[in-house]
N, C-alpha and C positions, 0 to 999 in steps of 0.2 A: 659436855666435853667429849663424851664417848660418841655422841652424834656428830660433832665436828670432825673427830678423827676418822669416823666412817666415811664422811663426805670427802675428806682429803684423799683417803685410800681409793675411793671409787673414781675420783677425778684423775689420780695418777694412773690407775689401771686403764681408764678410758684413753688417756693420752698415749700410754704404752701400746695399747692395742691398735690405736689409729696409726701410730708410726710404723708398727709391725706390719699392718695391712698394706700401707703405702709401699713399704720396701718390698713386700712379697707379691705385689700385684703382678700378674703375668703381663709381659709386653704385648702390645697390639701388633698382630701380624701385618706386615707391609702389604699394601694392595698393589698387585702387579698386572692385573687384567680386569676387564669389565665385560659382562655379557648382558643381553636384553633383560631389563628389570633391575639391574644394579644401579646404584647411585653413588656419587662422590660429592660430599658436602664440604663446607668451608673449612672444617677442621681436619680433613683427611688429605692424604697425598697419594698420588699414583706414581710409584717408582718404576724406573726402567728395569729391565730384567737383571742387569748387573749393577744397578744402583748408581749409574753415572749421571742420569738426568732425573728430574722430577716434574710432574704436572700438578698444579695446585691453584686454588683461588688466592688472589692477593688484592690488597687495597692501596689506593693512593690517598694518603691522609689530607693533602691540600685540597682535594676535590671531593673527598668522601665517596669515591667511586671504586667499584670492584671489577676485577677481570680474572679470566682463566688463562694461565700462562705456563710456559716451559722454560726451565733454566738448568744450568749445571748444578748438581748437588754439591754443596760445599764451596761454591764460588764465593769468595769474600766480597766481590763487587755485586753479587746478586743480580747480574745482568739478565733481564728478561729477553729470551731469544725468539719466542713465538707467542703471539696473543690470539686467542680464539675469537674474542669479541672486542677488537680495538675501537670500533665505532658504535658499539652497543653496550655500554657499561651497565653494571648492576648498581642500584642506588642503596643497597644494603648487603649484608653478608648472609642472606638466605638463599643464595644461588646453589643449584644442584646441577651436576653433570650427569646425564643419564642416557641410556639407550632404550627407547620405548618399544612397544610391541610390534611396530612397523619396521624396526631396525634403523630408526632415525637417531643419530647422535645429536643431542641438543642440550641447551642450557635452559633450566626452568627456575622460576622464583615464585613462591606463593601458589604453587599449583598451575601456573601459567607459563607457556613457552616464551622465553625471551628471544631466542634465536636458534635456528637449526644450523649446526656446524657442518653436518654431512647429510646428503639426501637419504631417503629410505633405501635400505639394502636388505631385501627380503631373502634371507637364507637361514636355514635351521642351525647353523653352526657359527654364528657371528660372534667375534670377540674383538675387543679393543685393547691394544697394548702400546706402551711407550718403549721404543727400542733403545738400545745403548748408543745409537747414532743420534738420538734426540728426535727421531721421527715418530710421531703419534699415528698409529695405523689402525684401520678396521680391516679385519681379515676373515675370509671364509676358512675356518679352521680345518674343515674336512678336506678341502682341495688345496690348502696351504697357498691361498691366493690373496693378494692385497687388493681390496676394493676401493679404499680411500686412504690418503696419507697427508699429513700436515706439510710434508716437504713440497707438495704441489701447490701449497697456499702460503708462501712465505710472507712475513711481515717486514721487519727492518733488518733482519740478520740472516747471514748465510753461514751454515755449519759445514764442516768437512763432509764431502759427499753430496751435498745439496747442489741443485742445478740453477744456473742463471742463463736463460735463453728461451728457445721456443721449439715446438714440435709441430710441423705443418699438418701432419696426419691427424693427430688428436686435438689440434688447435690449442694445446697447452702453452701458456706463456708464463715463464717464471721471472718475476720482477720484484725487486725490493721497494718498499714504500717507507719513507722516514716517518718517525713519530712527529706529532704536531709540535711538541717541545720535549725537553729532556724528562719532563714529569708526566706528560700526557700521551698515551699510546695512539690516540686518534690519528687518522691519516694526515700526514703533513704536506709540506710544499714540494718535496723532492721524490723522484723515483730513480732507480738504477736498473738498467736493462742491458742486454747484449743485442747489438744491432749491426747490420751490414751497411757500411759507409764506404763509398768509393772502392768497392771490391775488397774491402778488408773488414774483419769483425772487430768491433770496438765496444768497450763498455761506455755507456752514455748516461749521464745524469741530466734529468730534465727538471726544471723548476716550473711548476704549474703548467706542464706540457711543453714548454719551450726548452730547446737544447741549451744547457748551461755549461756543461763540461764533457769532454771526451778523453778516453784513455790513450788514444793513438792506436794504430792497427797492431794486431797480434803478430809478434815475431820473436824468434829465439826464446820460446817458452815464457813470454811475458809481454806486458804492455809498456810502452815508453814512459808514460806518466804515472806508472804504479811500481816503480823500481824498488821502493821501500819494502814492498811485500816479500820479494825474493832476494833481497840483499844478503850476502853471506855474513855480514856483520850483525844482522838481526837475529837475536836468539830464538825468536819465534818465526823462523824462516818458513814461508809458505811455498808449497810445491803447486804451481799453477798448471792447469790443463784445459785445453780447448778441444772439444770433440765435435767434429763436423760429419754429419751423415746426410743421406739423400733427403730425409724428411725433416731435417732441422739441425740445429747446432746449440751447444750449451757450453758454459764455462763452469768449472768447479775447482776446488783446491783440497789438498790434504796437508796435514801439518803434524808436528810431534805430539805424541800422546801426553796426557796428564797436565795440560796447561790451559784448560778452559777456553780454547780458541774459537773465534768466530770473526766474520767480517760484518761490520755494521754500517749502515747508511744513517748517519746521525741527523738530528733534526735541523742542523744548520748546513747540511749538504756535504759534510766531510765523510770520507771512507776511513773507517777506523778498525784496526786489528789489534792483536796483542793478547796477553794472558793475564794471570792473576796479579802480577806485580808490575806490569808496565803496559802502555798502550802505544801502538805504532800508527801514526797518522799517515796512511798511504796517500791520501789526498787531504791536505789541510790548508786551503785558502779560507780565511774567515769568510770572504765573499769573492765572487768573480765579478769584475766591474765592466768587462767588455773591451778594454784596451790591451790586455795581455793575452798571449796565446802560447807562450813557451812552457806552460805547465798544465796545459789541457783546457784552460778556460777558453770559452768560445768568444771570438771577437764579435763585436756588435757596434752599431752606431751610438756614439755617446750623446747624452743630452747636451744641448748647446752650451750649457753653463758649466759642464764638467770637463776636466782636462786629464790627459794621461798622468798617472801618478796620484791623482786625488783618491783618497780612501778614507775609511772610518777606523778610528782607534778608540779603544775603551779607556776612559779617563774617569777618575773619581772627582767629584765636584758638582757644580751646578751652573747652568746658564744664568747670567745676571738678570736678564729680562725673562722672568718665569711666566709672565702673562701671555707671551706670544707663542703659544703652543696649541697643538691640536691633539685631542685624545680620541683614538679609535678603539672603542670598547667592543671589540669583536673577538669572541673566543675561538674563531676558526682561522685566524691569521697568526703567523708566528714570526720568528726573527728574520728569516729570509724575505718574507713579505714586507716587513717594516723597512728593511734595508732598501728594497726596490722602491717603495713609496717615497722615501727620503731622497734617494739617488735621482729619481726622475722629477722631483719637485725642486726647482731652482732656488726657492727661498728657504729650503730646509738645510739646517746646519748640524743637526744631530737628532738622535732618537734613542729610545729604550723600550723594553717590553715590561709587562707586569712581572711579578715575582714568580709566576708559574710559566713564563715564557710565551704568553699569548697577548694579543692586543698591542697597540702602539701608542706611545707618547712621543710626538714629533715637535721639535723646536724650529721656529722660523725666525728670520730677521738678521740682525748684525752678528749674532753668534758669540758675543762676548761671554767668556767662560771663566769661572773662578775655580782653580784647581785646589782640591783638598789633599794635601800631601800626607795626611794621616791615613788616607784610604778608607775612612769610615763611612763616607757617603756612597750612595748607590752609583755604580759605574754606568756611564752613558757612552754611546757610540758617537764620537765627535769627528766632524769632517776635517781632514788634515791634507797637507800637500805631499808631493812625492818624497820629500825629505823628512817627513814626519812632523813638520812644523804646522802650527795652527793656521787656518785661513782667516783668522780673526784675531782680535786682541785677547790675550790670555792673562789672567791675574792669578797670583798664588795666594792661597789662604793658609796661614800657619795656625795650626790648632794647638791649644795648650795641652 
């Protein structure tokens, strides 16, 4: 009995001690800079100097792939604003960010180099920092000179102060590239750049290199087809700026503080802005078809089987003839590519992508479609007329 009492006493003492130790553990100091020889692993965070941004490894559960990215600290949407390795994901969580003895900023895994983020920068006072602008920089600390910066290598998002444009002297070109899908950061179908067209500067979206949409020429501190950005009724009103110099030109914006603002080129070709509690679609055509041009979409010759006003709408349900379909199991094509495949194929009546937004399932034939009014079935993009009516016979399925 005495032995049992002693055991209970020891157990309670152990539990008390462990709880006390946990409570009194000193907090781990935030990492705000890195020098040659330093490493940042999967469980660590590099904070910006004022804590506004953070750089960290993250994973995509659907694909079990890992990336190094930057985002606003505390952003409830957790929107990734810059990805160091969008096309070179890590297949496990053993990645390290390091600066080696040659001054090369790189990602390693298992002792091997996965990719070099920046070239060798031989200086005795090299330091890497994440600034409160969201810019990840390598600096010569002695001379207070920036040697490399993430702002010169944007991915899909533009932050206040970043540039979109080009410098003819340095050959620098600042261009956004969409993600492959909303889940996969690999380079997608769309790019956004600033270009000179008919003696005016315009923002241009290209799909697989072909002009898809233009903003209209810059005038009165804005672009004609991006009025939503600087509309006075928009609580996240953007202040747009175009800077033209002898050696180049660039577009940038600034906006109110404290609202997690950015401009994003989405995976389906939309330009999206906004803050933590709302999103402003500066450009939101689900698709550009080629017959409309009053919203920036570029006119093009229609396939012989398509007419003005034909478009795709998302509907819940199934095509009745499910055997007459083609599946393109290609992880490098996304929603915009699938739309183009279906639009240009006269027998195509609808399509969808896989759950992660890549690959295509395309339906051909008479297009008879059974609508699921419960909305429980996977939505498909179905071809409809200018009035939103189906170009085929449609049935309604009532679910219990």
